[in-house]
N, C-alpha and C positions, 0 to 999 in steps of 0.2 A: 452113272456117277457123274456129277457135275464138278468141273475143275474150279477150285477156289484158290486164289493166290494168297499166301500168308506172308508175302514179302514186306508188307507194311509193318509187321511186327519186327522183322529183321532190320528194317530201316530205322525203326525207333531205337533199337539196340545200338545201331551204328551211330546215330546222333548222340546218344548217351555216352558212347565211347569217345567221340570227338570232344564232348564237353569235359571229359576227364583228361583230355590231352593225349588220348590214344588214337591210333590210326582208325578211322571210322569204318569198321567192319562189324556187322551184326549177324547173328545166326539164331535160328529157332528150330527145334525138333518137334515135329507134330506126330502124335500117335496115330495108329490106323483108324481110330475113331474121331480124329480131328482135334483131340485135346492137346494143349501145349504141355510138353513133357520137360522141356528145358529151353532156356533162352539166355543169350549172353552177348556181350560186345567184347572187343579186344581188351585185355588187361595185362599185356606184356610188361609195360612200364610200371604200372601200379604194383604188380606182384613180383617184379624182377624175375620174370619167368618167360623165356623165349617160346615156350610151348603154350602159353596162355592165349592162344588164338580163339576167336569167337566160336569157331566150329568145335574145337576141343572142349571148351568150357560148357557149351550147350549139350554136347554129347555126354559129358561126365554127369551133368545134372539129370539128363534123361535116363541114363543108366541107373543112377541112384533112385530116381522116381519109380522105375520099374523093378528095381532089385535084380538087374541082369546086366551082363556085359554085352548083350546082343540087343539090337534095336530092330529086329525083323519086322517088316511091314511099316516102318516109320519113314517119314520124309524129313529132309533137312533143307531149310531155306537159308541161304547165305547171300549177303550183298555183293561179295567178290568171289571170283573163281578161287577155289581152295588151292593152297600151295601143295607141294608133293607130300609134306609131312601130314597135313590135314587129310589129304586124299587117302593116305595109308590108314589113318584112324577111322575114316568113313568106311573103308573096306572092312577093317577089323570089327567094327560095330555092326556090320551087315545092314547098313542103311539101305532101304529099298529104292528110294528116289532122292536125287540131289537136284535142287533148283537153285541156280545162282544168277546174280544180276550182271555185274560188270565183268568183262574179260580181263585177265591179268597177263598180258604178253611177257612181262618182265619176270614174274615170280609164280605164275600159275602152274598147277600140276595136273590139270584135267585135260584141257584142250591145248595147252601150251607147255613148253618145258618138258618135264619128265613124262607127262601123259600116263600117269600111274595106272589107270584102268585098262590101258591097251597092252600091258605086259602079260606074258604067260604066267608070271608069278603072282599076278593079282588073283587072290583066292575068292574075291567077291567083286562084282561089278554092278553098281547101282544104275538104274535108269537115270540119265542126265538130261536136264532141261536148262538151257542157258538163255541169257538175254532178258530175264524177267525184271522189269523196272530198272534196266541197265542205265538209262539216262539219269535217273535220280541217284542211283548209287555212284555213278561216275562223277556227278556234280558234287556230291559230298566229299569224295576223295580229292577232286581238283581244288575245291575251296579250302580244305584242310591243309593241303600242301602249299597252296598259294600263300596262305596266311603265315606260314612258317619260313618262307623264303625272303 
């Protein structure tokens, strides 16, 4: 099997989120066959919903596409380290592999903060790959916040 990054699709979603005035985070769920099952960018402000993170929205779309609450064998590509809440959803959906770009020392829940997948209560732990296109993801975030200060 040859590794192929799908981070470019997640970055497209992050750029679209920024254009809507949302924090530029994007996510894409890929099926075991490589098909896109769900993709989204943050929509917390637009939907007035604090749970409308890119990961959650992409997972919801993928679950609807498969007609299942489980995404066994699927991969999730996200531009920023998921927060603790999103990490919980990733575990509940049984995502097989998590690929993320930028680290989030302030609000991350995978390698920082809560480190959700390291707890004995974590009923599912995906394979985690970090730092994919991190520079580009970090640049989007820096530019977004710089323009608002």
